[in-house]
N, C-alpha and C positions, 0 to 999 in steps of 0.2 A: 677064780673059776676059769677065766680065760687062760691064764698061765698054766694051770693044771691041765686044761683041755689040750693045749698045744705042746705040752712037754713031751708027749710020746711021738710027735711027728718029726720027721727028718727035715726040719726047716730051721732057719735062724729067726728067732723072735726078738723084736726090740720093743721094750716097754718105755714109753716116754713118761716122765714124772717130774715132780717138783722136789727140791731138796728136802730130805727128811721124810718124805711120804712113804718110802719103802724100807726104812731102817728096820732091820731084823727080819725082813722077808727072805725066806729061803727060796731061791730060784733054781730051776733046773739048768743043766749045762748049756742048753740051746737058747737060753734067755739072757739078753743083755739089758740092764737098766740104764737108761740114758736121761740124765737130768737137764732140764732147761734147753732142750733142742727144739728150735722152731720146726713145726711140721712141714712148712714149705721147703725146708732143706732136706728133710728126711724122706718124705713120701715119694718123690720122684725115683728113689732107689728101691722102693718096696713093691712087691708083687701083689700085696693085698693089705688092707687096713681093717682092723676090728675096733669099733668105737661105739659110742653111746647114741649116735644119731644126731648129734648137735650140728648146727648149721656151719659153724666155723671149721670144724674138722672135715665135715662132709664136702664143703665147697673147696677147701684146700686140696682134698683128695681128687675132686673133679679136675682142678687145675693141674694136678700132677698126672692125671690119667690112671689113677689107682683103683682097682676094684674094691668094693666095700662089703663088709659084714657089719650091719648095724644092729645093735642091741639096745634099743631105746627103753627108757624108764619113765619118761613124761610124755604127755600128749604132744607137746611141741616137737620133741625129739622124734616121736613116732611119725608125725606128719612129714618132717624133713626126710627121714629115712625112707618112708614109703614112696615119697615123690621121686627120690633118686633111684630107688630100687625099680620103679616102674620104667626107667630108661634102659634096664637090662644090665646095669653096672654092678649089681650085687644082690645081696640077700638081706632081708630084715627078719629078725626074730624078737619076740617079746623078752626084753632083758631080764626081768625078774623070774621068768619061768624057763628060760633056755637051759638046757643041760650041757654038761661038758662034752658028752658024746655028739650032741648036735653042733656045738661050736666046732669041734674037730672035723666033723663031716662037711660042714659048710665051708670051712677054710680049705679043705682038700678040694671041694668043688670049685672054689674060686681059682685055685692054682691049676687044676687039671682041665677045666672046661675053658677053652680059648674064647668062648663067646663073651665072657665077662670082661676080659682084657680088651677085646675088640670094641665092645660097647663103651668102655671107659675111655679108650683112645678116641672114639668118635665124639663122645660128649666133650672131651677136652678140646678137640679141634673146633667144635661148634662154639664153645665158650671163648676160645681164642679169637674168633671172628667178631665178637661183641665189642662195642666201644668201651674204652677204659673209663673209670670213674672221672678222671680229669677231663676226658672228652665230653662226658655227659654234663659236667658242671658248665662248660662253655655253652652248650645247648640250652641248659636251664636258665642261664643268665640272659640269653637272647629272648627266651620266652617270657621272662619276668619283665 
């Protein structure tokens, strides 16, 4: 549904996947299938990400400063997506009910409205100020 929604836009679409998951999939000319690519390497070069609202992808996109379109399917994904959307970095739609037209319109909004990129950059900067996990371990050891 996402690929079909974005096929008509004048944008480059990269779909990350695992080997064999997309065999036989007919993709439009503006879509590239990329197997086994770590998101932390890809997302800094992206203007937007469309994903399921999972914490891993969401926080990787925050670290990259990438605006989001989250299409959650589960309550946990929905909670993650809504929390990030509340910061102004993106849009959340109910995954099972979203239409191709809505996906295309939302991606266009992410690309055309600079407020999403600005909010994503601000959240990235805020996250960068936080201590690293290694630094937290040292503090936790002292507390223990």
